[in-house]
C-alpha positions as CSV (number, residue, x, y, z in Angstrom):
1,M,108.3,218.7,93.6
2,T,109.9,221.6,94.9
3,A,114.0,221.1,94.1
4,P,115.9,221.0,97.2
5,S,117.6,224.2,98.2
6,P,121.3,224.6,96.5
7,I,124.2,224.7,99.0
8,L,126.9,226.8,98.7
9,C,130.1,225.9,100.7
10,F,132.9,227.9,100.8
11,D,136.0,228.3,102.2
12,F,136.8,231.4,104.4
13,D,140.5,232.4,104.5
14,G,141.9,233.8,101.2
15,T,137.7,233.1,99.2
16,L,135.4,234.6,101.6
17,V,137.7,236.8,103.9
18,D,140.8,238.6,102.4
19,P,144.1,239.1,103.5
20,E,143.6,242.0,105.8
21,G,140.0,240.1,107.6
22,R,137.7,241.8,105.5
23,I,135.0,240.4,103.6
24,H,133.3,242.0,100.4
25,P,130.8,244.1,101.0
26,E,128.1,241.8,98.5
27,D,129.2,239.2,100.5
28,V,128.4,240.9,104.1
29,E,124.8,241.4,102.5
30,I,124.6,237.9,101.2
31,L,125.3,236.2,104.8
32,G,122.9,238.5,106.0
33,S,120.3,238.2,103.7
34,D,117.3,235.6,103.8
35,T,118.6,233.8,101.0
36,T,116.8,230.5,99.8
37,V,120.1,228.8,99.4
38,T,122.0,227.2,102.3
39,L,125.4,228.7,102.8
40,V,128.1,226.6,104.9
41,P,131.4,228.0,105.6
42,A,134.3,225.3,105.7
43,T,137.4,226.6,107.0
44,G,140.3,225.5,109.2
45,R,139.3,228.2,112.2
46,P,137.4,226.9,115.3
47,L,134.2,228.5,115.7
48,H,135.5,231.4,118.1
49,S,137.3,232.5,115.3
50,V,134.4,232.7,113.0
51,R,132.3,233.7,114.8
52,T,134.3,236.8,115.9
53,T,135.2,237.8,112.1
54,L,131.4,237.8,111.2
55,R,130.5,240.1,114.0
56,A,133.1,242.5,113.1
57,H,131.2,242.9,109.8
58,G,128.4,243.5,111.7
59,L,126.5,239.7,111.4
60,F,125.1,237.5,114.2
61,A,126.0,239.8,116.9
62,E,124.8,238.9,120.3
63,Q,123.8,235.3,118.7
64,P,124.5,232.2,117.3
65,V,125.9,231.7,113.6
66,G,123.1,231.1,112.1
67,F,124.0,229.0,109.3
68,P,126.2,225.3,109.4
69,L,129.6,225.7,109.6
70,I,132.5,222.9,108.5
71,L,135.0,223.8,111.2
72,E,138.6,222.8,111.8
73,N,138.8,221.2,108.1
74,G,136.2,219.1,108.9
75,A,136.9,218.1,112.5
76,M,133.6,219.8,114.1
77,V,130.7,219.8,112.0
78,Y,128.1,222.3,113.4
79,D,124.0,222.5,112.2
80,E,122.9,226.2,112.1
81,D,122.8,227.9,115.5
82,E,125.9,226.4,116.3
83,V,124.5,223.2,117.4
84,L,127.3,220.3,117.2
85,R,126.8,217.6,114.8
86,S,129.9,216.0,114.9
87,R,133.6,216.0,116.1
88,H,136.6,213.9,115.3
89,A,139.7,213.8,117.5
90,F,143.3,212.3,116.9
91,G,143.5,208.6,118.4
92,E,145.7,207.9,121.6
93,D,147.6,206.2,119.2
94,V,148.5,209.2,117.0
95,R,148.0,211.8,119.7
96,D,150.7,210.7,122.2
97,P,153.7,210.5,119.5
98,L,152.5,213.5,118.0
99,L,152.5,215.3,121.0
100,D,156.4,214.0,122.0
101,A,157.2,215.6,118.6
102,M,155.9,218.7,118.9
103,L,157.5,219.3,122.4
104,A,160.8,218.1,120.9
105,T,160.3,220.5,117.8
106,P,161.0,224.4,119.5
107,D,161.3,226.1,115.9
108,I,158.3,225.3,115.3
109,T,155.0,227.2,117.0
110,F,152.5,224.8,117.5
111,V,148.6,225.9,117.7
112,V,146.5,223.2,119.4
113,H,142.7,222.8,118.6
114,Q,140.8,221.2,121.6
115,G,136.9,222.0,120.4
116,D,136.9,225.5,120.3
117,E,139.5,226.3,122.9
118,V,142.9,227.1,121.5
119,R,146.4,226.3,123.1
120,M,149.9,227.8,121.6
121,L,153.3,225.8,122.4
122,H,156.5,227.4,121.3
123,P,155.0,230.9,121.2
124,S,157.1,232.8,118.3
125,E,156.2,236.0,116.0
126,P,154.9,234.0,113.2
127,G,152.7,232.6,115.8
128,D,151.5,235.3,117.4
129,R,150.8,237.0,113.5
130,M,149.1,233.8,112.7
131,A,146.8,233.9,115.9
132,E,146.0,237.7,115.2
133,R,145.4,237.5,111.2
134,F,143.0,234.5,112.4
135,R,141.3,236.0,115.5
136,L,142.7,233.3,117.4
137,E,142.0,233.6,121.2
138,T,145.0,231.4,122.8
139,V,146.1,230.2,126.1
140,A,149.2,228.7,126.8
141,F,149.7,224.9,126.3
142,D,149.1,222.3,128.9
143,P,150.8,219.5,128.5
144,E,148.7,217.3,130.8
145,R,145.4,218.1,129.5
146,A,147.0,217.7,125.9
147,R,146.9,214.2,126.5
148,T,143.9,214.3,128.1
149,D,141.3,216.5,126.4
150,A,140.3,215.7,122.4
151,L,142.7,216.9,120.4
152,T,140.7,218.0,117.3
153,K,143.9,219.3,115.2
154,V,147.4,220.9,115.2
155,V,148.4,223.8,113.1
156,C,152.4,223.9,112.6
157,V,153.8,227.7,112.0
158,A,157.4,228.3,111.0
159,A,158.7,231.5,109.3
160,T,159.8,229.4,106.4
161,A,158.3,226.5,104.9
162,E,161.7,224.1,105.5
163,P,161.3,223.3,109.3
164,L,157.2,222.3,108.5
165,Q,158.5,220.2,105.7
166,A,161.2,218.4,107.8
167,F,158.7,218.2,110.5
168,A,155.8,216.5,107.9
169,R,158.8,214.0,107.4
170,R,159.6,213.2,110.5
171,T,155.5,212.4,111.3
172,G,155.2,210.8,108.1
173,E,154.5,207.2,109.5
174,L,151.9,208.4,111.8
175,P,148.2,208.1,110.1
176,M,147.0,211.6,109.9
177,E,145.5,214.4,107.1
178,R,148.2,216.9,106.2
179,A,147.7,219.8,104.4
180,F,149.3,223.2,103.7
181,S,147.1,225.9,104.1
182,L,149.8,228.3,103.6
183,P,153.5,227.9,102.3
184,T,154.3,228.5,106.1
185,V,151.2,226.7,108.1
186,L,151.3,223.0,108.1
187,E,147.7,221.9,109.4
188,F,147.1,218.1,110.5
189,N,143.5,216.2,111.2
190,A,142.7,212.9,112.3
191,E,143.0,210.4,109.5
192,G,140.4,210.4,106.9
193,I,139.0,213.7,108.4
194,D,139.3,217.1,106.0
195,K,136.6,219.5,104.6
196,G,135.4,217.1,102.1
197,A,134.7,214.5,104.5
198,G,132.9,217.6,106.8
199,L,130.8,218.3,103.9
200,A,129.6,214.5,103.4
201,T,128.9,214.6,106.9
202,F,126.7,217.7,106.6
203,L,125.2,216.5,103.2
204,R,123.8,213.5,104.7
205,T,121.3,215.4,106.8
206,R,120.0,216.8,103.5
207,P,117.6,215.8,100.9
208,D,118.9,214.2,98.1
209,G,119.6,215.9,94.8
210,A,120.6,219.2,96.4
211,Q,123.2,221.3,93.8
212,V,126.6,221.9,95.6
213,L,128.7,224.5,94.6
214,V,132.2,224.9,96.6
215,A,134.7,227.1,96.7
216,G,138.2,227.2,97.8
217,D,142.2,228.5,97.5
218,G,144.0,226.5,99.2
219,G,145.8,222.7,99.8
220,N,143.2,222.0,102.9
221,D,140.2,222.8,100.2
222,L,141.0,219.9,97.7
223,P,138.9,217.4,99.3
224,L,135.6,219.9,98.5
225,F,135.8,219.4,95.0
226,P,135.0,216.2,94.2
227,L,131.6,216.5,96.0
228,A,130.8,219.6,93.6
229,D,128.4,220.0,90.8
230,V,130.5,223.1,90.4
231,A,133.7,224.3,91.5
232,F,134.6,227.9,91.8
233,A,138.2,229.5,92.4
234,P,139.7,232.9,93.5
235,E,142.2,233.9,90.8
236,E,145.0,233.7,93.2
237,S,144.6,229.8,94.1
238,L,146.7,227.2,94.2
239,Q,147.4,225.9,90.8
240,A,146.1,222.6,92.0
241,I,142.7,224.3,92.7
242,L,142.8,226.3,89.7
243,D,142.7,222.9,87.6
244,L,139.5,221.5,89.1
245,A,137.7,224.9,89.3
246,D,134.8,225.3,86.1
247,R,135.0,228.9,86.7
248,V,137.9,231.4,88.4
249,V,136.8,234.6,90.1
250,D,138.3,237.8,90.8
251,V,137.0,237.9,94.2
252,R,137.9,241.7,95.0
253,E,135.4,242.6,92.5
254,R,132.3,241.3,93.7
255,G,133.4,238.6,96.6
256,I,133.0,235.2,96.0
257,L,128.9,234.3,97.2
258,A,127.3,236.7,94.2
259,P,129.0,235.0,91.5
260,M,128.2,231.5,92.9
261,L,124.9,233.1,93.2
262,E,124.4,233.6,89.4
263,A,125.8,230.8,88.4
264,I,122.6,228.9,89.7
265,G,120.4,232.1,89.1
266,A,119.7,233.1,92.1
C-alpha cells in the first residue's frame, strides 16, 4: 500500500516570507512545482493577502491558489483552489462587548476581519504600516456591519506593547483566543480557534498515517506544534517556538521548504 502524501504546514510571515515581503527563490520554486507532498500555508492573513503575495512571486497568476490554506489563524480553512471548507466567527455574546471595547479605545488600531473583507478602526501610522507589510486591502470600519456580518478575527496594532497588554487585560473575561504574533500586534479569534484547530480540520479530510511537518516562528504558531511529527523553526523565532522545534533553520540560506523536504527525503 502506498504511504499517504506527507503534509508540510508552514507559517507565512517570518517563516516563508521575510520582513520585506520576499519569499526565498528555492521556496518559490517548490511552491510552483508539482511536488508530491501536500503544502499547507497557515497564517493570520486573509485570502486576498496570501494571493497577492504569491502572485508577486509569479505564482498562481490569474488563477486560484492551488493548495489548501489555513487562514486568519484557523478561522478560515480552504481546500485546494480556494474552496472554503470552514469558517469560525465570534458569537454575539463575545462580538458585541469586544466591539464596544474597541470603539472606546482610540489609541489602538483595530483591523477587523469579516471573512476576506478587512476593515480598519482608528487608523494610525502603525496600522497603515502593518496593512502595507501584509498587503491588506482595507476599507473604513462600519459599526453596523461589524455587528451583523460574521466577525472572524480582530488584530490590535499599536506603537508599543503596553496599550495592547492593557486592552488584553480589559477584555480578559471574554472567552477568546489571544496571541501576540509580533510584540506590537495582538490577535483575537473565537474561542478554540487557532492554527492548530485549523490544521486539525484539514487533517480530518486526509488519509490516516500521513507524516505531518510544521514550521513557524511566532506565538500564533504554537498550536501547530503538538500536531507535528517533525517541527521546524527559523533561527529568529520566539524562544517558546525554539524550545519545541526539532530543527532550527537559517531561512535566509535556503528558505524553509527545502529543509523540510530534505527531512523526509523528498
